[in-house]
Backbone as CSV, one residue per row, in Angstrom:
resi,resn,N_x,N_y,N_z,CA_x,CA_y,CA_z,C_x,C_y,C_z
1,MET,0.554,-1.107,-0.149,0.047,0.120,-0.245,0.757,1.190,-0.040
2,ALA,2.011,1.096,0.673,2.720,2.448,0.765,3.538,2.697,-0.688
3,VAL,3.580,1.825,-1.634,4.137,1.649,-2.850,3.130,2.582,-3.777
4,SER,1.896,2.157,-3.290,0.890,3.005,-4.145,0.736,4.453,-3.765
5,TRP,0.924,4.674,-2.294,0.747,6.284,-1.882,2.261,7.052,-2.582
6,ASN,3.083,6.218,-2.683,4.361,6.804,-3.121,4.191,7.243,-4.494
7,ASP,3.585,6.594,-5.615,3.367,6.441,-6.826,2.490,7.581,-7.079
8,PHE,1.469,7.594,-5.925,0.228,8.842,-6.116,1.132,9.883,-5.979
9,PHE,1.752,10.090,-4.979,2.371,11.624,-4.691,3.503,11.758,-5.798
10,GLN,3.980,10.811,-6.177,5.033,11.308,-7.287,4.003,12.142,-8.490
11,GLY,3.170,11.108,-9.095,2.213,11.560,-9.895,1.948,12.943,-9.728
12,ILE,1.165,13.271,-8.703,0.709,14.553,-8.318,2.012,15.699,-8.412
13,LEU,3.200,15.566,-8.110,4.361,16.222,-8.100,4.779,16.334,-9.649
14,MET,4.893,15.557,-10.420,5.018,15.496,-11.769,4.108,16.372,-12.463
15,PHE,2.868,16.034,-12.159,1.546,16.945,-12.905,1.830,18.294,-12.542
16,PHE,2.019,18.638,-11.485,2.199,19.959,-11.081,3.394,20.629,-12.034
17,ALA,4.541,19.820,-11.864,5.806,20.581,-12.301,5.624,20.602,-13.877
18,ILE,4.915,19.567,-14.655,4.535,19.909,-16.076,3.652,20.697,-16.235
19,THR,2.787,21.191,-15.356,1.894,22.125,-15.673,2.166,23.620,-15.576
20,ILE,2.798,23.671,-14.127,3.269,25.018,-13.511,4.483,25.440,-13.957
21,VAL,5.286,24.872,-14.329,6.909,25.199,-14.595,6.494,25.916,-16.036
22,PRO,5.650,25.055,-17.228,5.911,26.119,-18.478,4.766,27.283,-18.239
23,VAL,3.992,27.235,-17.701,3.099,28.629,-17.292,4.082,29.686,-17.016
24,ILE,4.797,29.509,-15.852,5.614,30.431,-15.318,6.839,30.873,-16.339
25,ALA,7.280,29.948,-16.856,8.157,30.244,-18.028,7.862,30.872,-19.017
26,TYR,6.889,30.661,-19.581,5.906,31.542,-20.664,5.479,32.750,-20.119
27,GLY,5.306,33.226,-18.916,4.925,34.459,-18.365,6.185,35.290,-18.147
28,GLU,7.549,34.526,-17.651,8.821,35.131,-17.568,9.090,35.593,-18.641
29,ILE,9.246,34.797,-19.862,9.808,34.885,-21.144,9.074,36.409,-21.936
30,GLY,7.651,36.209,-21.769,7.055,37.466,-22.194,5.852,37.140,-23.077
31,GLY,5.836,35.965,-23.405,4.657,35.350,-24.092,5.021,34.758,-25.394
32,MET,3.882,34.538,-26.041,4.368,33.596,-27.494,5.198,34.513,-28.612
33,SER,4.978,35.874,-28.734,5.512,36.839,-29.269,6.956,37.131,-29.292
34,GLU,7.142,37.013,-27.848,8.756,36.905,-27.556,9.476,35.622,-27.475
35,ILE,8.783,34.568,-27.465,9.294,33.403,-28.007,9.441,33.175,-29.456
36,THR,8.714,33.611,-30.159,9.041,33.508,-31.547,9.804,34.360,-32.057
37,ALA,9.785,35.621,-31.558,11.324,36.532,-31.887,12.538,36.179,-31.372
38,MET,12.626,35.282,-30.457,13.938,34.907,-30.046,14.291,33.829,-30.817
39,THR,13.406,32.743,-31.350,13.882,31.571,-31.998,14.157,32.221,-33.362
40,ALA,13.368,33.243,-33.857,13.954,33.875,-35.240,15.461,34.216,-35.000
41,GLU,15.597,34.722,-34.026,16.630,35.717,-33.872,17.997,34.552,-33.818
42,ASN,17.789,33.645,-33.346,18.812,32.420,-33.255,18.389,31.424,-34.209
43,GLY,17.816,31.448,-35.302,17.710,30.416,-36.391,17.087,29.510,-35.937
44,VAL,16.301,28.903,-34.821,15.567,28.053,-34.169,14.129,27.674,-34.945
45,SER,14.214,26.488,-35.187,12.475,26.213,-35.766,11.910,25.731,-34.832
46,LEU,10.667,26.408,-34.684,9.406,25.912,-33.743,8.718,24.822,-34.484
47,SER,8.816,24.574,-35.880,8.162,23.699,-36.495,8.297,21.970,-35.745
48,LEU,7.211,21.021,-35.790,7.446,19.902,-35.340,8.090,19.094,-36.226
49,MET,8.116,19.312,-37.454,8.834,18.353,-38.576,9.913,19.308,-39.058
50,PRO,10.725,19.692,-38.336,11.773,20.694,-39.005,12.709,20.152,-40.306
51,GLU,13.341,20.755,-41.267,13.859,20.455,-42.208,15.229,19.283,-41.834
52,GLY,15.167,18.336,-42.867,15.964,17.329,-42.541,15.423,16.213,-41.666
53,PHE,14.229,16.294,-41.353,13.384,15.249,-40.252,12.973,14.319,-41.491
54,THR,13.266,13.287,-41.341,13.017,12.070,-42.024,12.026,10.906,-41.576
55,ILE,11.696,10.010,-42.492,10.789,8.907,-41.591,11.866,8.101,-40.921
56,THR,12.782,8.027,-41.089,13.921,7.346,-40.264,13.724,7.732,-38.933
57,ALA,13.704,9.275,-38.700,13.924,9.643,-37.127,12.391,9.296,-36.647
58,VAL,11.638,9.632,-37.469,10.117,9.111,-36.479,10.123,7.530,-36.140
59,ILE,10.570,6.629,-37.168,10.639,5.299,-36.800,11.611,5.320,-35.510
60,SER,12.623,5.705,-35.624,13.985,5.642,-34.159,12.813,6.154,-33.199
61,ALA,12.501,6.978,-33.100,11.609,7.748,-32.105,10.308,6.759,-31.581
62,LEU,9.819,6.050,-32.487,8.710,5.439,-31.975,9.472,3.877,-31.523
63,ALA,10.519,3.482,-31.948,11.030,2.268,-31.573,11.615,2.446,-30.082
64,TRP,12.013,3.952,-29.968,12.698,4.056,-28.449,11.961,3.556,-27.191
65,GLY,10.590,3.532,-27.600,9.355,2.985,-26.413,9.660,1.740,-26.518
66,LEU,10.143,0.762,-27.448,10.258,-0.438,-27.185,10.875,-0.788,-25.909
67,GLY,12.050,-0.105,-25.942,13.004,-0.665,-24.672,12.646,-0.358,-23.377
68,TYR,11.358,0.555,-23.311,11.039,0.838,-22.079,10.693,-0.475,-20.919
69,PHE,10.007,-1.580,-21.750,9.785,-2.625,-20.815,10.960,-3.514,-20.641
70,GLY,12.285,-3.060,-21.062,13.329,-3.895,-20.449,14.228,-3.029,-19.229
71,GLN,13.633,-2.074,-18.888,14.273,-1.126,-17.617,13.979,-1.996,-16.591
72,PRO,15.037,-1.872,-15.432,14.906,-2.416,-14.270,13.593,-2.400,-13.343
73,HIS,13.332,-0.945,-13.388,11.941,-1.004,-12.598,10.697,-1.266,-13.271
74,ILE,10.852,-1.509,-14.415,9.497,-2.394,-15.087,9.749,-4.068,-15.122
75,LEU,11.068,-4.420,-14.984,11.163,-5.933,-14.686,11.018,-6.463,-13.424
76,ALA,11.137,-5.419,-12.429,10.756,-5.870,-11.134,9.416,-5.833,-10.935
77,ARG,8.608,-5.354,-11.616,6.874,-5.315,-11.695,6.607,-6.860,-12.255
78,PHE,7.580,-7.006,-13.509,7.114,-8.095,-13.977,7.536,-9.481,-13.105
79,MET,8.492,-9.364,-12.429,9.164,-10.560,-11.884,8.500,-10.837,-10.561
80,GLY,7.456,-9.488,-10.091,6.546,-9.849,-8.769,5.225,-10.865,-9.181
81,ILE,5.152,-11.170,-10.528,4.059,-11.659,-10.784,4.059,-13.332,-10.442
82,ASP,3.180,-14.036,-9.617,3.383,-15.195,-9.441,2.876,-15.961,-10.600
83,THR,1.529,-15.786,-10.553,0.970,-16.434,-11.647,0.121,-15.491,-12.728
84,ILE,-0.270,-16.131,-13.817,-1.209,-15.166,-14.595,-2.486,-14.461,-14.239
85,LYS,-3.285,-15.216,-13.364,-4.362,-14.580,-12.658,-4.030,-13.590,-11.639
86,LYS,-2.657,-13.067,-11.247,-2.283,-12.201,-10.123,-1.688,-10.926,-11.174
87,VAL,-1.845,-10.967,-12.367,-1.461,-9.952,-13.179,-1.925,-8.597,-12.868
88,ALA,-3.101,-8.442,-12.713,-3.835,-6.984,-12.700,-3.197,-6.525,-11.058
89,PRO,-3.119,-7.293,-10.175,-2.479,-6.829,-8.879,-1.156,-6.549,-9.003
90,ALA,-0.588,-7.099,-9.710,1.100,-7.319,-9.675,1.318,-5.476,-10.335
């Protein structure tokens, strides 16, 4: 049960970090017009598909997620399963 509470509070912390930090940064920078001006000044693209972005890059990014199941913290959860009937609680 302690693990569940720990995971819950970590999730809450991450949620607030993901939502509050960008909002504060956006306000500190000066809004979207300032962001656009700074990126144009530095030659940075705001496009999701910049020049030179190929299908190989897309496939590589998607394949990166396949390695997730080999990470130690995920393997520990799989190793904690005694039988197929206990998959949901594990």
